[in-house]
C-alpha positions in Angstrom: 0.0 0.0 0.0 1.4 3.4 -1.0 1.9 5.9 1.9 2.6 9.6 2.0 5.8 8.9 3.9 6.9 6.4 1.3 7.3 9.3 -1.1 10.6 10.2 0.5 13.1 8.0 2.3 16.1 9.0 4.4 19.0 9.5 2.0 21.7 10.8 4.4 22.6 11.4 8.0 23.8 14.8 9.0 25.2 16.5 12.1 24.9 20.2 13.1 25.9 21.1 16.6 24.0 19.0 19.1 21.8 17.5 16.4 22.4 14.3 14.4 19.5 13.3 12.2 18.3 11.7 9.0 17.1 13.8 6.1 14.3 14.2 5.3 12.6 14.7 8.7 9.1 13.2 9.1 6.3 14.9 11.0 3.7 12.4 11.8 1.3 14.3 14.2 1.1 17.8 15.5 -1.1 20.6 16.7 -0.8 23.3 14.0 -2.6 26.7 14.0 -2.0 30.1 12.4 -3.1 33.7 12.1 -2.5 36.0 9.1 -2.4 39.8 9.5 -1.9 42.6 7.0 1.1 44.8 7.4 2.9 47.8 6.0 4.2 46.8 2.6 7.4 48.9 2.6 8.4 47.6 6.1 7.9 44.0 5.0 9.8 44.7 1.8 12.7 46.0 3.8 12.9 42.7 5.7 13.5 40.7 2.5 17.0 39.3 2.2 17.0 39.6 -1.6 15.8 42.1 -4.2 14.3 39.2 -6.1 11.9 38.4 -3.2 8.7 40.5 -3.4 6.1 40.6 -0.6 2.6 39.8 -1.6 0.8 43.0 -2.4 -2.9 43.0 -1.5 -5.6 45.5 -2.6 -5.1 48.6 -0.4 -1.3 48.4 -0.7 -0.7 46.0 2.2 1.6 43.0 2.7 0.9 39.9 4.7 2.5 38.5 7.9 1.8 35.0 9.2 2.1 33.6 12.7 2.1 29.7 12.7 2.3 27.6 15.9 3.3 24.0 15.9 3.2 21.6 18.9 5.1 18.6 17.3 3.8 15.5 19.0 5.4 12.8 17.0 8.3 13.3 14.6 11.4 11.4 13.5 13.5 13.8 15.6 11.3 13.8 18.7 8.6 16.2 20.1 9.2 19.9 20.3 7.4 23.3 20.0 7.9 25.9 17.3 6.4 29.3 16.3 7.1 30.8 12.9 6.8 34.4 11.9 6.7 34.2 8.1 6.5 36.8 5.3 4.7 35.5 2.2 6.5 36.5 -0.9 7.2 35.7 -4.6 10.6 35.1 -6.0 11.1 36.7 -9.4 9.0 39.5 -10.7 7.0 41.9 -8.4 3.3 41.1 -8.2 0.4 43.5 -8.7 -2.4 43.7 -6.1 -4.6 41.5 -8.3 -1.9 38.9 -8.7 -0.9 39.2 -5.0 -4.4 38.2 -4.0 -4.3 35.3 -6.5 -0.9 34.2 -5.1 -2.3 34.4 -1.5 -5.1 32.0 -2.6 -2.9 29.6 -4.6 0.1 29.7 -2.3 2.7 27.2 -3.5 0.8 26.5 -6.7 1.6 30.1 -7.7 5.0 30.4 -9.5 7.7 31.6 -7.2 5.5 31.7 -4.1 7.0 30.9 -0.6 7.3 32.3 2.9 10.4 34.1 4.1 11.1 32.8 7.6 11.7 35.9 9.7 11.7 34.2 13.2 11.4 30.5 14.1 11.9 29.9 17.8 11.9 26.3 19.1 12.0 24.5 22.4 14.9 22.2 21.9 18.6 22.8 21.2 18.7 19.9 18.7 15.9 21.5 16.7 17.6 24.9 16.7 21.0 23.4 15.7 19.4 21.3 12.9 17.4 24.3 11.6 20.2 26.8 11.6 22.9 24.4 10.4 21.0 22.7 7.5 18.6 25.4 6.2 19.7 28.7 7.9 16.3 29.0 9.6 16.2 31.8 12.2 15.8 29.6 15.3 16.5 30.3 18.9 15.5 28.6 22.2 12.2 29.8 23.7 9.7 28.5 26.3 6.3 27.5 24.9 3.1 26.7 26.8 0.3 25.2 24.7 -3.3 25.0 25.7 -5.5 22.7 23.5 -9.2 22.7 24.0 -12.3 21.9 22.0 -12.9 25.6 21.6 -9.4 27.0 20.9 -5.7 26.4 20.4 -3.3 28.7 22.2 0.4 29.1 22.9 2.2 31.5 25.2 5.9 32.0 24.4 8.6 33.4 26.6 12.3 33.5 26.9 12.8 33.0 30.7 10.8 35.9 32.3 10.6 37.9 29.0 7.2 37.5 27.4 7.5 37.3 23.6 4.0 36.7 22.3 0.7 34.8 22.7 -1.2 33.3 19.8 -4.9 32.3 20.3 -6.9 30.7 17.5 -10.6 29.7 17.9 -11.7 26.5 16.3 -14.0 27.8 13.5 -14.1 28.0 9.8 -14.7 26.0 6.6 -13.2 22.6 6.3 -11.0 21.8 3.3 -8.3 19.4 2.2 -4.9 21.0 1.4 -2.2 19.0 -0.3 -0.2 22.0 -1.4 3.4 21.9 -0.2 4.8 24.5 2.2 7.6 26.4 0.5 10.1 28.4 2.6 12.9 30.8 1.9 15.9 31.1 4.3 19.5 32.3 4.2 22.4 30.0 4.8 26.0 31.2 4.4 25.0 34.1 2.2 22.8 31.9 -0.1 19.1 32.0 -0.5 17.7 28.5 0.2 14.3 27.3 -1.1 12.8 24.3 0.7 9.7 22.5 -0.5 7.9 20.7 2.3 5.2 18.2 1.2 2.2 18.0 3.5 -1.3 16.6 3.5 -3.5 18.8 5.7 -7.1 19.0 6.7 -7.7 22.6 7.5 -10.5 24.8 9.0 -10.1 28.3 7.5 -11.9 31.5 8.8 -11.8 35.0 7.4 -11.7 38.0 9.8 -12.0 35.6 12.8 -13.5 37.1 15.9 -11.9 36.1 19.2 -8.5 35.0 17.6 -5.5 37.2 18.2 -1.7 37.6 18.6 -0.5 39.6 21.6 3.1 40.9 21.5 5.2 41.1 24.6 8.4 43.0 25.5 11.3 41.2 23.7 13.6 41.9 20.8 11.6 39.5 18.6 8.3 41.2 19.5 9.8 44.6 18.8 10.9 43.6 15.3 7.4 42.4 14.6 5.9 45.7 15.7 8.0 47.5 13.2 6.1 45.7 10.4 2.9 47.7 11.2 0.5 44.9 11.8 -3.3 45.4 11.4 -5.3 45.5 14.6 -7.3 42.4 13.7 -6.2 39.2 11.9 -7.2 38.7 8.3 -7.5 34.9 8.4 -7.1 32.0 10.8 -6.6 28.3 10.3 -5.9 25.2 12.2 -5.2 21.6 11.1 -7.0 18.6 12.6 -4.4 16.6 10.9 -1.1 17.5 9.0 1.6 15.0 8.2 4.6 16.6 6.6 8.1 15.8 5.2 11.0 18.3 5.6 13.8 17.6 3.0 17.0 19.5 2.3 16.7 22.8 0.6 18.1 24.1 -2.7 20.2 27.2 -3.3 18.4 29.5 -5.7 20.5 32.7 -5.3 24.0 33.5 -4.0 25.3 36.6 -2.3 22.1 37.7 -0.5 21.8 39.8 2.6 22.2 38.1 6.0 19.1 37.0 7.9 20.2 35.6 11.2 17.3 36.7 13.3 17.4 36.8 17.1 20.1 34.4 18.4 19.1 33.9 22.0 21.2 31.7 24.4 22.0 28.0 25.0 19.4 27.0 27.6 16.9 24.3 28.5 13.4 25.5 27.6 10.0 24.6 29.0 7.6 23.0 26.6 4.3 22.2 28.2 0.9 21.1 26.8 -2.3 21.3 28.8 -5.8 20.2 28.0 -7.9 22.4 30.3 -11.2 20.9 31.5 
C-alpha cells in the first residue's frame, strides 16, 4: 500500500551542533494553527534578504505576515514546539495587487511563491542546531506553553521571564483538504535557500476571525514584529485537525544575498508544556 511517507526515504545522516538526524525529517502528528495579518508593505519589503523576493501586495497596498504555531507531538527527531513568523513573498517579478491576491489564494501553486522565515523559535537545542545548520532557519530557544481545548488552540511563548507573544486561535471556519506543499525561503552562508515541504493537511479556515489574536510582549523578537505595522485584527485563521509533513534538504536559488540571522538567544533548556484544560 502506498503511503505519504513512502514518497521520501532518508538519504543521508547529517550532524549540526547537538543534532544528528536523517534527512528528510518526518512529521507524523502535530497541533498546527495560524493567524494572518496585513502589514505595512514597505516595512515587510525592507525585511526581504533579496531584491528578487517581493512581498505579496494585496488590494489597499498592504503586505501579509503569518504567525504559525506547531506543537510537534510525533516526529522522526522527537517532540518539540515551534512558532514561525513568516512573510509570504514571490521570488522573481514583483506582483500587482490583483496577482498578489491570487498568489495568496494559490500559495505554492503560484510560480515563485513561498514564505520568508523571519523568526522561528523552538523549544529544543537539537531542533535549533538542525534548523540553523541545514537550512539557515532563524531559530532560537524559547519556552512554549500550549493549551489545547475543543474551543481554541493557544500558545504563550517566553524567553525566561521575558514575554515574547501569545497566539490564540478559535476553532472555527470552513473545512478543506490542502495537499499543497509549504515552501520556505531562508538564508544559509549568504545563499538564499528554497525548501519545498510536502504536506497533506485537513484545515479549517476562517476570514476575519472574531476572538482570535496575537498579543506581543516585551522582547527583541516582539519589537521587530511591531516594526512591520500589523493590522489591529487578523485577516484569516486556520488550524489543522491533521497534518503529516516531510522536511527535506533545501536548494540554493540565489547567491550573495543579505544576511538573515534573526534573534540568536542563548543556549538553555526550555520549558515545553501542553495542557488540556477541562
